N, C-alpha and C positions, 0 to 999 in steps of 0.2 A: 281076625276081622280087620279090614282096612280102615284107616283113619278117615274121618269125614272132613276132607280138606277144604271144601267150600260149603259150609253149613247154611242151609236154609231151614231145614227141619232137623230135629234132634235124631241122633243115630240110635240111642237107647233111652227108654224111659227111666226116670229116677223118681221114686217116691220114698222119702225117708224122713225120720225125725232126728237122726243124729249121724248123718253121712253113711247110712247103710249098716251100722253095727247093731241096731235094735230099734224097736218101735215104741218103747215105753219110756219116753223122756218127758216126765211130768214136771211142769213148771208150777211151783207153789209159793216160793219165797220172794218177797219184794226186793227190787233192785234200786229204785228211786234215783236213777241217774240218767243223763242224756248223752253219756260218753261211750257207753258200751263196755266199760271196764269191769263191771261188777262180776264177781265169781258166781253170782246167782243166775246170770244169763245162761241160757241153754243153747247149745249148737243144734240147729234144726236142718241145715242143708250145707253140703260142701260140693262145690263145682268140680267136675272132672279135672284131675291134675294135669292132663296133657292138652286137651282141646277146649276146656271150659264147658259150661252148661247153660241151658235156658231154664229159668225158674218162672213158671206160670203163675203159681199162687201158693199161699200158705193157708192151710186149713186148721182152724182152732176148734177143738172138741172139749167141751166140759165133761169131766169124768166123775161128777158128783155135785154136792152142795158147795157153792162158793158165794162169797160176797162180790159185788161189782168191782171191777178193776179196769185197767187199761194195759194192753200188751204193747211193748215198744220193740221195734225191729231195727237191727243194726246190720250193716254191710261191713264185713271185715276183709282186709286185703290178703288173707292167708297167713299172716304173721300172728304173733301173740295178741289175744284180745285184751290183755291186761295193760296195753299201751294205747292211750286214747287216740293217738295219731294214726293208728292202724284201723280205726273204726269210723264209720259214718252213720249218723242217725238217718234211717231211711223213712220211717213212718210209724204210725201207731193206730190201734183199733180198740174201740171200747168193747169190753167184755162184760156182759150183763150178769146180774146175780142169777144163780141157778139153784134148783132144788132137785136132788136125786129122787127118782120114783121108779117103780117097776111097771107103771102103766103108761108112761109117755117118754118120748125121747128127750134127752137134753140137747141144748142148742149146739149147732155147728156154724161157724162163721168162716167164710172165705175172704181172704185179703189178697186182692190182685197185685202181683209183682210185675209180671211181664217184662223181665229184664234178662239180658244176656250177661252171664258172669264170666269173668276172666278165669283162666285155669287156677284152681286152688282157692278161689275166693269162698268165703263162708257167710252164712246168715245165722245170727244169734238173736234170740228173743228173750225178753224178761217181762215180768208183770210188775206194776207199780205198787200194788198193795198185796200183802200176804193173803192167800186164799186157802181154804180148808182142804178140799179134795184135789184141786188143781186142774190145769188145762194141759192137753197134749197138742203140740203144734207139729204138723206134718208138711214138708215141702213137696210140691208136685211139679215136676218138670222133666227135663231130659238132658242127657249128655251128648255133646257134639262128637 
């Protein structure tokens, strides 16, 4: 497949929670920082290593009963996330308390990103307080 040398639209769609290796990346443990260096942050999106990617949004899905928290979103330059200078705090979104039930859906929250990511850049997400069941965060975008 030829490279998309003048991207206006993405060449291929990308929907993943940890750069395509699986969809069960549950976030449960508090991070409590604004630097992005915590080992409790989860990788939720990796841009195409050659041409970069477009990230439209992050979708948060409660997977059971949780206390209220906040998700913090970090942009990483593709290097180790354990070094604060490789990360930029991008934004945050409130996550409500949720209760698991078999008769109603748990909440889904979309956080708009609308950002072109350089090749290999990554998005990490963490929660500010520990929650019981957890949240799954899925990046929705496309590769150039």
